[in-house]
N, CA, C and O atoms as a printed pandas DataFrame, in Angstrom:
     atom_number atom_name residue_name chain_id  residue_number  x_coord  y_coord  z_coord
0              1         N          ALA        A               1  158.682  113.709   85.757
1              2        CA          ALA        A               1  157.275  113.717   85.466
2              3         C          ALA        A               1  156.925  114.903   84.592
3              4         O          ALA        A               1  156.025  114.800   83.759
4              5         N          LYS        A               2  157.618  116.047   84.757
5              6        CA          LYS        A               2  157.313  117.215   83.936
6              7         C          LYS        A               2  157.737  117.002   82.495
7              8         O          LYS        A               2  157.129  117.580   81.594
8              9         N          GLU        A               3  158.742  116.207   82.248
9             10        CA          GLU        A               3  159.250  115.994   80.900
10            11         C          GLU        A               3  158.513  114.895   80.160
11            12         O          GLU        A               3  158.943  114.523   79.068
12            13         N          GLY        A               4  157.449  114.365   80.681
13            14        CA          GLY        A               4  156.714  113.330   79.965
14            15         C          GLY        A               4  156.777  111.997   80.653
15            16         O          GLY        A               4  156.345  110.991   80.090
16            17         N          GLY        A               5  157.285  111.962   81.815
17            18        CA          GLY        A               5  157.273  110.742   82.585
18            19         C          GLY        A               5  158.617  110.067   82.616
19            20         O          GLY        A               5  159.574  110.554   82.014
20            21         N          LEU        A               6  158.702  108.988   83.285
21            22        CA          LEU        A               6  159.933  108.246   83.491
22            23         C          LEU        A               6  160.459  107.654   82.192
23            24         O          LEU        A               6  161.672  107.595   81.991
24            25         N          CYS        A               7  159.575  107.218   81.315
25            26        CA          CYS        A               7  160.006  106.590   80.067
26            27         C          CYS        A               7  160.738  107.592   79.175
27            28         O          CYS        A               7  161.719  107.225   78.529
28            29         N          THR        A               8  160.294  108.832   79.125
29            30        CA          THR        A               8  160.935  109.845   78.294
30            31         C          THR        A               8  162.333  110.157   78.818
31            32         O          THR        A               8  163.268  110.356   78.042
32            33         N          VAL        A               9  162.462  110.194   80.100
33            34        CA          VAL        A               9  163.754  110.491   80.701
34            35         C          VAL        A               9  164.746  109.370   80.408
35            36         O          VAL        A               9  165.921  109.624   80.142
36            37         N          LEU        A              10  164.271  108.141   80.459
37            38        CA          LEU        A              10  165.159  107.018   80.214
38            39         C          LEU        A              10  165.398  106.786   78.732
39            40         O          LEU        A              10  166.393  106.169   78.351
40            41         N          GLY        A              11  164.475  107.287   77.877
41            42        CA          GLY        A              11  164.626  107.124   76.451
42            43         C          GLY        A              11  164.318  105.729   75.971
43            44         O          GLY        A              11  164.876  105.307   74.958
44            45         N          GLU        A              12  163.510  105.035   76.604
45            46        CA          GLU        A              12  163.167  103.688   76.211
46            47         C          GLU        A              12  161.650  103.559   76.105
47            48         O          GLU        A              12  160.880  104.413   76.544
48            49         N          HIS        A              13  161.271  102.436   75.493
49            50        CA          HIS        A              13  159.835  102.137   75.471
50            51         C          HIS        A              13  159.395  101.812   76.889
51            52         O          HIS        A              13  160.132  101.235   77.689
52            53         N          CYS        A              14  158.191  102.199   77.152
53            54        CA          CYS        A              14  157.757  102.073   78.538
54            55         C          CYS        A              14  156.439  101.312   78.623
55            56         O          CYS        A              14  155.566  101.452   77.766
56            57         N          CYS        A              15  156.319  100.546   79.618
57            58        CA          CYS        A              15  155.030   99.956   79.945
58            59         C          CYS        A              15  154.706  100.387   81.371
59            60         O          CYS        A              15  155.568  100.428   82.248
60            61         N          ALA        A              16  153.493  100.690   81.556
61            62        CA          ALA        A              16  153.100  101.218   82.867
62            63         C          ALA        A              16  152.811  100.072   83.824
63            64         O          ALA        A              16  152.238   99.050   83.446
64            65         N          TYR        A              17  153.209  100.259   85.036
65            66        CA          TYR        A              17  152.936   99.286   86.077
66            67         C          TYR        A              17  152.042   99.956   87.116
67            68         O          TYR        A              17  152.385  100.983   87.700
68            69         N          VAL        A              18  150.914   99.350   87.317
69            70        CA          VAL        A              18  150.000   99.859   88.335
70            71         C          VAL        A              18  149.983   98.836   89.454
71            72         O          VAL        A              18  149.682   97.661   89.245
72            73         N          ASN        A              19  150.305   99.296   90.617
73            74        CA          ASN        A              19  150.361   98.400   91.761
74            75         C          ASN        A              19  148.926   98.090   92.210
75            76         O          ASN        A              19  148.218   98.951   92.730
76            77         N          GLN        A              20  148.531   96.854   91.995
77            78        CA          GLN        A              20  147.184   96.443   92.399
78            79         C          GLN        A              20  147.261   95.450   93.547
79            80         O          GLN        A              20  146.403   94.583   93.711
80            81         N          ASP        A              21  148.294   95.602   94.317
81            82        CA          ASP        A              21  148.461   94.741   95.472
82            83         C          ASP        A              21  147.292   94.966   96.441
83            84         O          ASP        A              21  146.941   96.104   96.752
84            85         N          LYS        A              22  146.717   93.894   96.899
85            86        CA          LYS        A              22  145.590   93.923   97.842
86            87         C          LYS        A              22  144.304   94.476   97.232
87            88         O          LYS        A              22  143.363   94.782   97.965
88            89         N          ARG        A              23  144.243   94.610   95.914
89            90        CA          ARG        A              23  143.045   95.156   95.261
90            91         C          ARG        A              23  141.856   94.199   95.410
91            92         O          ARG        A              23  140.736   94.636   95.675
92            93         N          ILE        A              24  142.097   92.913   95.241
93            94        CA          ILE        A              24  141.026   91.929   95.364
94            95         C          ILE        A              24  140.487   91.931   96.791
95            96         O          ILE        A              24  139.277   91.865   97.008
96            97         N          GLU        A              25  141.406   92.007   97.770
97            98        CA          GLU        A              25  140.967   92.033   99.162
98            99         C          GLU        A              25  140.119   93.273   99.448
99           100         O          GLU        A              25  139.128   93.194  100.174
100          101         N          LYS        A              26  140.508   94.425   98.874
101          102        CA          LYS        A              26  139.725   95.656   99.065
102          103         C          LYS        A              26  138.340   95.512   98.445
103          104         O          LYS        A              26  137.332   95.864   99.058
104          105         N          ASP        A              27  138.304   94.986   97.216
105          106        CA          ASP        A              27  137.008   94.807   96.553
106          107         C          ASP        A              27  136.118   93.851   97.341
107          108         O          ASP        A              27  134.927   94.103   97.523
108          109         N          LEU        A              28  136.712   92.751   97.808
109          110        CA          LEU        A              28  135.926   91.796   98.584
110          111         C          LEU        A              28  135.414   92.410   99.887
111          112         O          LEU        A              28  134.282   92.151  100.298
112          113         N          SER        A              29  136.244   93.216  100.526
113          114        CA          SER        A              29  135.781   93.834  101.777
114          115         C          SER        A              29  134.663   94.844  101.500
115          116         O          SER        A              29  133.727   94.956  102.291
116          117         N          GLN        A              30  134.751   95.578  100.388
117          118        CA          GLN        A              30  133.668   96.507  100.033
118          119         C          GLN        A              30  132.382   95.738   99.716
119          120         O          GLN        A              30  131.293   96.130  100.134
120          121         N          ILE        A              31  132.524   94.648   98.976
121          122        CA          ILE        A              31  131.349   93.823   98.659
122          123         C          ILE        A              31  130.749   93.267   99.950
123          124         O          ILE        A              31  129.528   93.232  100.108
124          125         N          TRP        A              32  131.609   92.834  100.869
125          126        CA          TRP        A              32  131.125   92.282  102.134
126          127         C          TRP        A              32  130.361   93.339  102.944
127          128         O          TRP        A              32  129.323   93.044  103.536
128          129         N          GLU        A              33  130.879   94.560  102.962
129          130        CA          GLU        A              33  130.194   95.642  103.684
130          131         C          GLU        A              33  128.824   95.931  103.066
131          132         O          GLU        A              33  127.842   96.118  103.783
132          133         N          LYS        A              34  128.765   95.967  101.748
133          134        CA          LYS        A              34  127.482   96.214  101.076
134          135         C          LYS        A              34  126.510   95.060  101.327
135          136         O          LYS        A              34  125.306   95.273  101.471
136          137         N          THR        A              35  127.045   93.836  101.376
137          138        CA          THR        A              35  126.204   92.678  101.669
138          139         C          THR        A              35  125.626   92.776  103.076
139          140         O          THR        A              35  124.460   92.444  103.289
140          141         N          LYS        A              36  126.427   93.228  104.033
141          142        CA          LYS        A              36  125.930   93.415  105.402
142          143         C          LYS        A              36  124.788   94.429  105.434
143          144         O          LYS        A              36  123.781   94.226  106.113
144          145         N          ILE        A              37  124.957   95.521  104.693
145          146        CA          ILE        A              37  123.911   96.552  104.655
146          147         C          ILE        A              37  122.634   95.984  104.050
147          148         O          ILE        A              37  121.544   96.192  104.584
148          149         N          LEU        A              38  122.766   95.265  102.935
149          150        CA          LEU        A              38  121.588   94.666  102.306
150          151         C          LEU        A              38  120.925   93.643  103.223
151          152         O          LEU        A              38  119.699   93.536  103.255
152          153         N          HIS        A              39  121.727   92.899  103.964
153          154        CA          HIS        A              39  121.170   91.920  104.898
154          155         C          HIS        A              39  120.380   92.619  106.003
155          156         O          HIS        A              39  119.307   92.153  106.385
156          157         N          GLU        A              40  120.901   93.733  106.516
157          158        CA          GLU        A              40  120.180   94.490  107.546
158          159         C          GLU        A              40  118.869   95.039  107.000
159          160         O          GLU        A              40  117.850   95.031  107.692
160          161         N          VAL        A              41  118.897   95.515  105.758
161          162        CA          VAL        A              41  117.662   96.022  105.145
162          163         C          VAL        A              41  116.653   94.896  105.002
163          164         O          VAL        A              41  115.465   95.084  105.263
164          165         N          ALA        A              42  117.124   93.724  104.589
165          166        CA          ALA        A              42  116.216   92.584  104.422
166          167         C          ALA        A              42  115.656   92.124  105.766
167          168         O          ALA        A              42  114.539   91.609  105.822
168          169         N          GLN        A              43  116.408   92.302  106.841
169          170        CA          GLN        A              43  115.952   91.883  108.162
170          171         C          GLN        A              43  114.993   92.875  108.800
171          172         O          GLN        A              43  114.328   92.537  109.780
172          173         N          ASP        A              44  114.904   94.096  108.269
173          174        CA          ASP        A              44  113.981   95.087  108.824
174          175         C          ASP        A              44  112.566   94.561  108.760
175          176         O          ASP        A              44  112.184   93.872  107.815
176          177         N          ASN        A              45  111.799   94.894  109.772
177          178        CA          ASN        A              45  110.412   94.449  109.854
178          179         C          ASN        A              45  109.565   95.332  108.952
179          180         O          ASN        A              45  109.293   96.488  109.276
180          181         N          THR        A              46  109.153   94.783  107.825
181          182        CA          THR        A              46  108.328   95.549  106.888
182          183         C          THR        A              46  106.878   95.109  106.949
183          184         O          THR        A              46  106.077   95.477  106.090
184          185         N          SER        A              47  106.533   94.313  107.974
185          186        CA          SER        A              47  105.141   93.885  108.105
186          187         C          SER        A              47  104.315   95.037  108.646
187          188         O          SER        A              47  104.836   96.117  108.925
188          189         N          TRP        A              48  103.021   94.795  108.791
189          190        CA          TRP        A              48  102.115   95.836  109.264
190          191         C          TRP        A              48  102.009   95.832  110.772
191          192         O          TRP        A              48  101.099   96.448  111.326
192          193         N          GLY        A              49  102.914   95.154  111.446
193          194        CA          GLY        A              49  102.915   95.147  112.895
194          195         C          GLY        A              49  102.108   94.023  113.513
195          196         O          GLY        A              49  101.961   93.973  114.735
196          197         N          PHE        A              50  101.578   93.113  112.693
197          198        CA          PHE        A              50  100.785   92.024  113.242
198          199         C          PHE        A              50  101.657   91.077  114.061
199          200         O          PHE        A              50  101.215   90.544  115.078
200          201         N          GLY        A              51  102.882   90.873  113.622
201          202        CA          GLY        A              51  103.778   89.997  114.369
202          203         C          GLY        A              51  104.051   90.544  115.759
203          204         O          GLY        A              51  104.052   89.792  116.733
204          205         N          ASP        A              52  104.284   91.853  115.858
205          206        CA          ASP        A              52  104.511   92.470  117.161
206          207         C          ASP        A              52  103.263   92.395  118.021
207          208         O          ASP        A              52  103.349   92.130  119.220
208          209         N          LEU        A              53  102.108   92.627  117.421
209          210        CA          LEU        A              53  100.853   92.581  118.163
210          211         C          LEU        A              53  100.603   91.181  118.712
211          212         O          LEU        A              53  100.242   91.016  119.877
212          213         N          ILE        A              54  100.797   90.188  117.871
213          214        CA          ILE        A              54  100.595   88.802  118.308
214          215         C          ILE        A              54  101.600   88.447  119.400
215          216         O          ILE        A              54  101.260   87.756  120.360
216          217         N          GLU        A              55  102.826   88.915  119.255
217          218        CA          GLU        A              55  103.845   88.638  120.270
218          219         C          GLU        A              55  103.472   89.279  121.603
219          220         O          GLU        A              55  103.659   88.670  122.656
220          221         N          LYS        A              56  102.945   90.501  121.565
221          222        CA          LYS        A              56  102.530   91.161  122.808
222          223         C          LYS        A              56  101.348   90.441  123.448
223          224         O          LYS        A              56  101.285   90.302  124.669
224          225         N          LEU        A              57  100.413   89.985  122.616
225          226        CA          LEU        A              57   99.239   89.300  123.156
226          227         C          LEU        A              57   99.580   87.935  123.751
227          228         O          LEU        A              57   98.947   87.494  124.710
228          229         N          THR        A              58  100.576   87.275  123.183
229          230        CA          THR        A              58  100.888   85.912  123.625
230          231         C          THR        A              58  102.146   85.835  124.484
231          232         O          THR        A              58  102.567   84.737  124.847
232          233         N          SER        A              59  102.753   86.961  124.816
233          234        CA          SER        A              59  104.008   86.921  125.575
234          235         C          SER        A              59  103.813   86.378  126.985
235          236         O          SER        A              59  104.748   85.824  127.563
236          237         N          TRP        A              60  102.628   86.525  127.545
237          238        CA          TRP        A              60  102.368   86.036  128.900
238          239         C          TRP        A              60  102.145   84.526  128.944
239          240         O          TRP        A              60  102.173   83.925  130.017
240          241         N          LEU        A              61  101.924   83.913  127.781
241          242        CA          LEU        A              61  101.707   82.470  127.743
242          243         C          LEU        A              61  103.034   81.732  127.873
243          244         O          LEU        A              61  104.077   82.258  127.484
244          245         N          PRO        A              62  103.002   80.522  128.415
245          246        CA          PRO        A              62  104.246   79.742  128.454
246          247         C          PRO        A              62  104.700   79.410  127.037
247          248         O          PRO        A              62  103.967   79.608  126.068
248          249         N          ASN        A              63  105.892   78.917  126.943
249          250        CA          ASN        A              63  106.469   78.660  125.628
250          251         C          ASN        A              63  105.909   77.370  125.036
251          252         O          ASN        A              63  106.651   76.425  124.765
252          253         N          LEU        A              64  104.620   77.343  124.841
253          254        CA          LEU        A              64  103.962   76.205  124.213
254          255         C          LEU        A              64  103.382   76.688  122.893
255          256         O          LEU        A              64  102.393   77.422  122.876
256          257         N          ALA        A              65  103.977   76.289  121.820
257          258        CA          ALA        A              65  103.579   76.797  120.501
258          259         C          ALA        A              65  102.127   76.457  120.186
259          260         O          ALA        A              65  101.411   77.290  119.630
260          261         N          TRP        A              66  101.683   75.263  120.527
261          262        CA          TRP        A              66  100.306   74.872  120.203
262          263         C          TRP        A              66   99.303   75.708  120.987
263          264         O          TRP        A              66   98.219   76.008  120.487
264          265         N          LEU        A              67   99.660   76.087  122.217
265          266        CA          LEU        A              67   98.762   76.903  123.024
266          267         C          LEU        A              67   98.647   78.311  122.446
267          268         O          LEU        A              67   97.569   78.905  122.427
268          269         N          LYS        A              68   99.780   78.832  121.976
269          270        CA          LYS        A              68   99.748   80.149  121.330
270          271         C          LYS        A              68   98.907   80.100  120.064
271          272         O          LYS        A              68   98.119   81.010  119.804
272          273         N          GLN        A              69   99.068   79.050  119.280
273          274        CA          GLN        A              69   98.277   78.924  118.056
274          275         C          GLN        A              69   96.800   78.800  118.377
275          276         O          GLN        A              69   95.964   79.377  117.682
276          277         N          LEU        A              70   96.468   78.054  119.420
277          278        CA          LEU        A              70   95.074   77.922  119.835
278          279         C          LEU        A              70   94.506   79.270  120.267
279          280         O          LEU        A              70   93.369   79.604  119.932
280          281         N          PHE        A              71   95.287   80.033  121.000
281          282        CA          PHE        A              71   94.866   81.362  121.441
282          283         C          PHE        A              71   94.619   82.272  120.241
283          284         O          PHE        A              71   93.618   82.987  120.200
284          285         N          ILE        A              72   95.520   82.249  119.273
285          286        CA          ILE        A              72   95.381   83.088  118.076
286          287         C          ILE        A              72   94.166   82.661  117.267
287          288         O          ILE        A              72   93.408   83.507  116.793
288          289         N          VAL        A              73   93.975   81.355  117.106
289          290        CA          VAL        A              73   92.812   80.853  116.359
290          291         C          VAL        A              73   91.525   81.263  117.062
291          292         O          VAL        A              73   90.554   81.635  116.403
292          293         N          THR        A              74   91.505   81.200  118.392
293          294        CA          THR        A              74   90.319   81.609  119.151
294          295         C          THR        A              74   90.010   83.086  118.923
295          296         O          THR        A              74   88.851   83.456  118.737
296          297         N          ILE        A              75   91.028   83.918  118.935
297          298        CA          ILE        A              75   90.824   85.354  118.684
298          299         C          ILE        A              75   90.291   85.575  117.273
299          300         O          ILE        A              75   89.364   86.360  117.076
300          301         N          ILE        A              76   90.867   84.892  116.295
301          302        CA          ILE        A              76   90.426   85.058  114.904
302          303         C          ILE        A              76   88.985   84.598  114.741
303          304         O          ILE        A              76   88.196   85.262  114.069
304          305         N          VAL        A              77   88.632   83.462  115.352
305          306        CA          VAL        A              77   87.254   82.962  115.261
306          307         C          VAL        A              77   86.291   83.946  115.918
307          308         O          VAL        A              77   85.201   84.182  115.397
308          309         N          ALA        A              78   86.678   84.519  117.049
309          310        CA          ALA        A              78   85.814   85.492  117.728
310          311         C          ALA        A              78   85.596   86.729  116.860
311          312         O          ALA        A              78   84.475   87.226  116.753
312          313         N          ILE        A              79   86.659   87.222  116.245
313          314        CA          ILE        A              79   86.536   88.407  115.382
314          315         C          ILE        A              79   85.671   88.092  114.169
315          316         O          ILE        A              79   84.801   88.883  113.806
316          317         N          LEU        A              80   85.901   86.944  113.541
317          318        CA          LEU        A              80   85.091   86.569  112.380
318          319         C          LEU        A              80   83.625   86.379  112.761
319          320         O          LEU        A              80   82.733   86.715  111.982
320          321         N          SER        A              81   83.371   85.841  113.956
321          322        CA          SER        A              81   81.985   85.675  114.414
322          323         C          SER        A              81   81.304   87.023  114.581
323          324         O          SER        A              81   80.145   87.192  114.203
324          325         N          MET        A              82   82.028   87.986  115.150
325          326        CA          MET        A              82   81.448   89.325  115.308
326          327         C          MET        A              82   81.152   89.958  113.953
327          328         O          MET        A              82   80.096   90.561  113.760
328          329         N          VAL        A              83   82.076   89.820  113.028
329          330        CA          VAL        A              83   81.859   90.381  111.687
330          331         C          VAL        A              83   80.671   89.700  111.022
331          332         O          VAL        A              83   79.858   90.367  110.382
332          333         N          LEU        A              84   80.559   88.392  111.163
333          334        CA          LEU        A              84   79.438   87.657  110.586
334          335         C          LEU        A              84   78.113   88.106  111.202
335          336         O          LEU        A              84   77.120   88.252  110.490
336          337         N          CYS        A              85   78.088   88.325  112.504
337          338        CA          CYS        A              85   76.865   88.814  113.157
338          339         C          CYS        A              85   76.457   90.177  112.606
339          340         O          CYS        A              85   75.276   90.420  112.356
340          341         N          VAL        A              86   77.419   91.055  112.417
341          342        CA          VAL        A              86   77.118   92.383  111.865
342          343         C          VAL        A              86   76.568   92.248  110.450
343          344         O          VAL        A              86   75.602   92.924  110.096
344          345         N          ILE        A              87   77.166   91.389  109.644
345          346        CA          ILE        A              87   76.696   91.198  108.265
346          347         C          ILE        A              87   75.281   90.627  108.261
347          348         O          ILE        A              87   74.442   91.057  107.469
348          349         N          ILE        A              88   75.009   89.663  109.140
349          350        CA          ILE        A              88   73.666   89.066  109.194
350          351         C          ILE        A              88   72.633   90.104  109.622
351          352         O          ILE        A              88   71.543   90.160  109.053
352          353         N          ARG        A              89   72.961   90.927  110.618
353          354        CA          ARG        A              89   72.012   91.960  111.061
354          355         C          ARG        A              89   71.760   92.979  109.958
355          356         O          ARG        A              89   70.622   93.406  109.765
356          357         N          CYS        A              90   72.788   93.371  109.240
357          358        CA          CYS        A              90   72.604   94.320  108.131
358          359         C          CYS        A              90   71.738   93.698  107.037
359          360         O          CYS        A              90   70.850   94.357  106.496
360          361         N          ALA        A              91   71.993   92.446  106.716
361          362        CA          ALA        A              91   71.194   91.774  105.684
362          363         C          ALA        A              91   69.747   91.642  106.142
363          364         O          ALA        A              91   68.829   91.853  105.349
364          365         N          TRP        A              92   69.528   91.296  107.407
365          366        CA          TRP        A              92   68.170   91.181  107.949
366          367         C          TRP        A              92   67.434   92.515  107.854
367          368         O          TRP        A              92   66.275   92.572  107.443
368          369         N          TRP        A              93   68.124   93.581  108.238
369          370        CA          TRP        A              93   67.525   94.915  108.169
370          371         C          TRP        A              93   67.171   95.273  106.719
371          372         O          TRP        A              93   66.098   95.810  106.444
372          373         N          TYR        A              94   68.083   94.968  105.808
373          374        CA          TYR        A              94   67.853   95.280  104.396
374          375         C          TYR        A              94   66.642   94.510  103.864
375          376         O          TYR        A              94   65.769   95.094  103.223
376          377         N          PHE        A              95   66.589   93.211  104.127
377          378        CA          PHE        A              95   65.470   92.407  103.618
378          379         C          PHE        A              95   64.147   92.800  104.269
379          380         O          PHE        A              95   63.107   92.762  103.613
380          381         N          GLN        A              96   64.168   93.171  105.528
381          382        CA          GLN        A              96   62.953   93.598  106.211
382          383         C          GLN        A              96   62.440   94.911  105.615
383          384         O          GLN        A              96   61.241   95.075  105.393
384          385         N          SER        A              97   63.357   95.838  105.361
385          386        CA          SER        A              97   62.916   97.108  104.767
386          387         C          SER        A              97   62.425   96.890  103.339
387          388         O          SER        A              97   61.500   97.570  102.896
388          389         N          THR        A              98   63.027   95.958  102.619
389          390        CA          THR        A              98   62.565   95.647  101.267
390          391         C          THR        A              98   61.172   95.025  101.316
391          392         O          THR        A              98   60.312   95.357  100.501
392          393         N          ARG        A              99   60.950   94.128  102.266
393          394        CA          ARG        A              99   59.640   93.504  102.421
394          395         C          ARG        A              99   58.584   94.551  102.774
395          396         O          ARG        A              99   57.475   94.533  102.239
396          397         N          ASP        A             100   58.940   95.463  103.678
397          398        CA          ASP        A             100   58.006   96.527  104.055
398          399         C          ASP        A             100   57.698   97.422  102.862
399          400         O          ASP        A             100   56.556   97.840  102.671
400          401         N          SER        A             101   58.706   97.711  102.068
401          402        CA          SER        A             101   58.491   98.541  100.878
402          403         C          SER        A             101   57.565   97.833   99.897
403          404         O          SER        A             101   56.691   98.465   99.303
404          405         N          TYR        A             102   57.748   96.539   99.724
405          406        CA          TYR        A             102   56.885   95.786   98.820
406          407         C          TYR        A             102   55.450   95.774   99.339
407          408         O          TYR        A             102   54.508   95.941   98.565
408          409         N          SER        A             103   55.281   95.577  100.650
409          410        CA          SER        A             103   53.929   95.583  101.234
410          411         C          SER        A             103   53.260   96.933  101.019
411          412         O          SER        A             103   52.083   97.002  100.666
412          413         N          GLU        A             104   54.003   97.986  101.231
413          414        CA          GLU        A             104   53.456   99.335  101.037
414          415         C          GLU        A             104   53.072   99.552   99.575
415          416         O          GLU        A             104   52.027  100.133   99.284
416          417         N          TRP        A             105   53.900   99.094   98.675
417          418        CA          TRP        A             105   53.611   99.240   97.246
418          419         C          TRP        A             105   52.346   98.466   96.882
419          420         O          TRP        A             105   51.498   98.956   96.137
420          421         N          LYS        A             106   52.232   97.249   97.419
421          422        CA          LYS        A             106   51.063   96.424   97.126
422          423         C          LYS        A             106   49.789   97.075   97.677
423          424         O          LYS        A             106   48.756   97.058   97.009
424          425         N          LYS        A             107   49.848   97.650   98.890
425          426        CA          LYS        A             107   48.691   98.349   99.467
426          427         C          LYS        A             107   48.280   99.528   98.599
427          428         O          LYS        A             107   47.096   99.738   98.334
428          429         N          ASN        A             108   49.264  100.289   98.162
429          430        CA          ASN        A             108   48.964  101.456   97.322
430          431         C          ASN        A             108   48.348  101.034   95.991
431          432         O          ASN        A             108   47.441  101.694   95.483
432          433         N          GLN        A             109   48.835   99.954   95.440
433          434        CA          GLN        A             109   48.288   99.472   94.177
434          435         C          GLN        A             109   46.833   99.025   94.369
435          436         O          GLN        A             109   45.977   99.318   93.534
436          437         N          LEU        A             110   46.560   98.328   95.451
437          438        CA          LEU        A             110   45.199   97.891   95.742
438          439         C          LEU        A             110   44.284   99.093   96.000
439          440         O          LEU        A             110   43.146   99.112   95.531
440          441         N          ARG        A             111   44.763  100.079   96.729
441          442        CA          ARG        A             111   43.985  101.281   97.004
442          443         C          ARG        A             111   43.612  102.001   95.707
443          444         O          ARG        A             111   42.479  102.453   95.542
444          445         N          ARG        A             112   44.577  102.101   94.792
445          446        CA          ARG        A             112   44.290  102.763   93.508
446          447         C          ARG        A             112   43.206  102.020   92.732
447          448         O          ARG        A             112   42.315  102.633   92.143
448          449         N          LYS        A             113   43.294  100.722   92.742
449          450        CA          LYS        A             113   42.274   99.939   92.037
450          451         C          LYS        A             113   40.905  100.120   92.688
451          452         O          LYS        A             113   39.891  100.233   91.999
452          453         N          LEU        A             114   40.884  100.145   94.022
453          454        CA          LEU        A             114   39.610  100.340   94.723
454          455         C          LEU        A             114   39.032  101.728   94.455
455          456         O          LEU        A             114   37.829  101.883   94.243
456          457         N          GLU        A             115   39.892  102.714   94.466
457          458        CA          GLU        A             115   39.421  104.083   94.247
458          459         C          GLU        A             115   38.937  104.289   92.820
459          460         O          GLU        A             115   38.049  105.107   92.579
460          461         N          SER        A             116   39.488  103.584   91.909
461          462        CA          SER        A             116   39.060  103.740   90.511
462          463         C          SER        A             116   37.937  102.769   90.145
463          464         O          SER        A             116   37.513  102.710   88.991
464          465         N          ASN        A             117   37.467  102.021   91.116
465          466        CA          ASN        A             117   36.377  101.056   90.944
466          467         C          ASN        A             117   36.702   99.959   89.929
467          468         O          ASN        A             117   35.791   99.385   89.332
468          469         N          LYS        A             118   37.940   99.673   89.732
469          470        CA          LYS        A             118   38.319   98.607   88.806
470          471         C          LYS        A             118   38.471   97.269   89.530
471          472         O          LYS        A             118   38.441   96.209   88.904
472          473         N          TYR        A             119   38.631   97.325   90.830
473          474        CA          TYR        A             119   38.901   96.095   91.568
474          475         C          TYR        A             119   37.636   95.241   91.726
475          476         O          TYR        A             119   37.685   94.020   91.575
476          477         N          LEU        A             120   36.526   95.876   92.025
477          478        CA          LEU        A             120   35.292   95.130   92.268
478          479         C          LEU        A             120   34.399   95.042   91.040
479          480         O          LEU        A             120   33.344   94.410   91.085
480          481         N          LYS        A             121   34.793   95.641   89.993
481          482        CA          LYS        A             121   34.015   95.657   88.761
482          483         C          LYS        A             121   34.001   94.279   88.131
483          484         O          LYS        A             121   35.044   93.642   87.986
484          485         N          LYS        A             122   32.821   93.823   87.758
485          486        CA          LYS        A             122   32.712   92.514   87.129
486          487         C          LYS        A             122   33.002   92.641   85.650
487          488         O          LYS        A             122   32.614   93.614   85.003
488          489         N          THR        A             123   33.658   91.690   85.153
489          490        CA          THR        A             123   33.986   91.727   83.729
490          491         C          THR        A             123   33.153   90.800   82.927
491          492         O          THR        A             123   33.315   90.721   81.709
């Protein structure tokens, strides 16, 4: 090896032989290991926890899928009803305050006309 390798010692043309025995099997096993890791990453729960929450809420129910769906739909309808009630009350409050503001504005406008004697003045 110090003199330039086996070919120099033999004095002949040389072609290198690299033993690649079991190389394909090694590559396949490495690919398989990486595939397992990617599969585990893909299986990780990346949701916001709603699945776990629903599972905890419905775990006491028997294994009847339609009953669980009915329970979930009932919860969703109840939540949406509460949100709708809040929106309606806010809208009612807003429109009532707007109506009161308009009434106050109209009173002030009438008062100004009365005070300036323009309201009862004949034309």
